[in-house]
Each structure stands twice: as structure tokens, then as C-alpha cells.
N, C-alpha and C positions, 0 to 999 in steps of 0.2 A: 734721343736722336738715333742711338744705336738700334733700338728696337724697330724703329721705322725702316731703317736700311735693311735689316734682316727680313722684315715682313715683305718688303719690296722684292728681295731676292727670292724668297719662298714663293711669292705670287708669280714671279717671272718663271721660275722653274716649273710650277704647276701648269702655266700656259704652254711652255715648251713640251712638257710631258704629254699634254693633250695633242699638240701638233705632231709630235713624234709618233704617238699612237695612231693617229690618222694616216700619217705617211706610211707607217709599216703595213697598215691594212691595204693601202693603195698598191704598195709593192707586192704584197702577197697576192692581190688580185691579178697582177700582171705576171706573176711568177709561174706561168703556165703557157707552154708553147702554143696550144690551141687558141688561147685568148689573144696572143700576139698575132696569130694568123687571122683571127676574126677582125682585129683592128686593121690589119693590112688590107683585108678584103673590103672594109668599109671606108677606107681613106678617101676614095674617090666619090663617095656619096652613099646615099640611102640604098639599101637592097632588101629584097624579100628574103625570108629565111632560106628558101630553096637555093637561091643564088649564093648565099653565104656558105651553105653546106657544100655546094659544088666546088666553090673556090677553096675552102678549107680542106676538103678531102677526108672528112670524118663522117660518122653516122649522124643522122638527123637528131637522134636523141642526145648524143654527146654535145653537138653544137648548140642545140636548144638549151641544154643545161647551162652551158657557159654563157650564152646570150642572156639568159635570165639573171645569172649572177652579176653580169656586167651592167644590166639594166637596173637591178636593185641597188647597185653601188653608185649609180648616177653617171657612169662612164658612157652608157649608151641610152639613146632615146628609142621609144617604140611607138608605133601606131598601127592600127588595124584598118584595113580597107577591104570590104567584102569578106572573103575567106582567106585573105593573105595578111601576114604580119610582116611589117617592115621595120628594120633597125637602121639607125644612123648614129654617128658619134655625137654625143652630147657635150663631152668635155674635151675640147681641142688640146688642152694642155697635156693630156695623156698621149696624144699622137706625137706632140713635140718631144715629150720625154722619151718615148719609145724610139722615135727617129734618131734622136741624139745618141742614145745608147747603142742602137743598131749600127749606126755609122761608125762609132768608136770600135765596136766589136769586129765589124767587117774589116776595118783598117788593120786591127791587130791580127786577124786571120790572114789577111793579105801580106802583112809584114812577115808573119811566121812562114807563109808559103814561099815568099821571096828569100828568106834566110835559108830555108831548107834547100831551095834550088841553088843558091850560091854555094852552100856546103857541098852539095852533090857535084857541082861543076868543078870545084877546086879539090875536093876529096871524095871522088866517086866511091860508092860502096863496092866492095870486092864482089865480082860476080860469083854466084853460087856454083860450086863445082859439083858435078855429079859424083856420087860416091863410087859408082862402078868405074869411072874413069881414074879414080885415085888408087884403085887396087892394083897390085902388082900382077903381071901376067901369071896365070896359074893359080892365083889366090882364089879365084872363083871356083876352079875345079877342086881345090883343096877344101873349100868351105862346104862342098856338097857332101 
């Protein structure tokens, strides 16, 4: 009986290891700002590479490299029509994941900005004094 329970735990851990490995690859794929910009560009539908490049604001070679990596991983779908290549989001769960994280990060940034504004309002930073204004009269002449 004990051996069976141990085997079950080991099998379960092996399954979890495989899942965690895949999740880490997923996060690694998304751990690149250009790829997040690409997802954002494709959120409202399929676009040709040129439109993605324009939206992302990076070189065509760089965007194409990221598009290919995202396509190979199954995050994006690709189709060719005449001499154009179109990309679309194939895995909507990636968009939901990114949206959730982006909303949380944006809220934190907003909270930080509000906290800084509150501190500035109640404890304003001392204005910088000009060094020349702090010198005693005649100190400038003596320094020459």
C-alpha cells in the first residue's frame, strides 16, 4: 500500500514538472517587451507583417524574428496571401494572461505615482538653491 502511494506521488510530481517546464517556456517567450508589443498590435485582429512592424516601431528584421518565435511556439497563427504574410493570435489565453498582468502592473504604477504626488503635496521637496546665491558677498571676488 505504501509503495502505491509513493508511486502516485512521484507520478504526480513528474506531471507537475512537465507542466512547470512548459509554463516556464511560455513565460520566457513573453519576457520580451517587443513580443508584448506584438501581442498588443494583434489584439484587434489579423495584420500583415508591415502593419505589425509599423505598430511595434522596430525594424522589420527584429519584428520578423519575434513573430517567427511566437508562431513556432503556437502563440500566433500565420497565413500567406500573394506576397503578404499575415499573423493573428492563435492562443487567446496568452492575451488574457498578458492583459491581467498589464492591468495589475499599470495599477501599481498608478498607485506609486499617486503616492509620490501625495508625498510631494504634504512634504514638498526643497527647491534647489543656486550655489552663487548662497555665497557671501565678496566671496566670488575672493575666489578669483
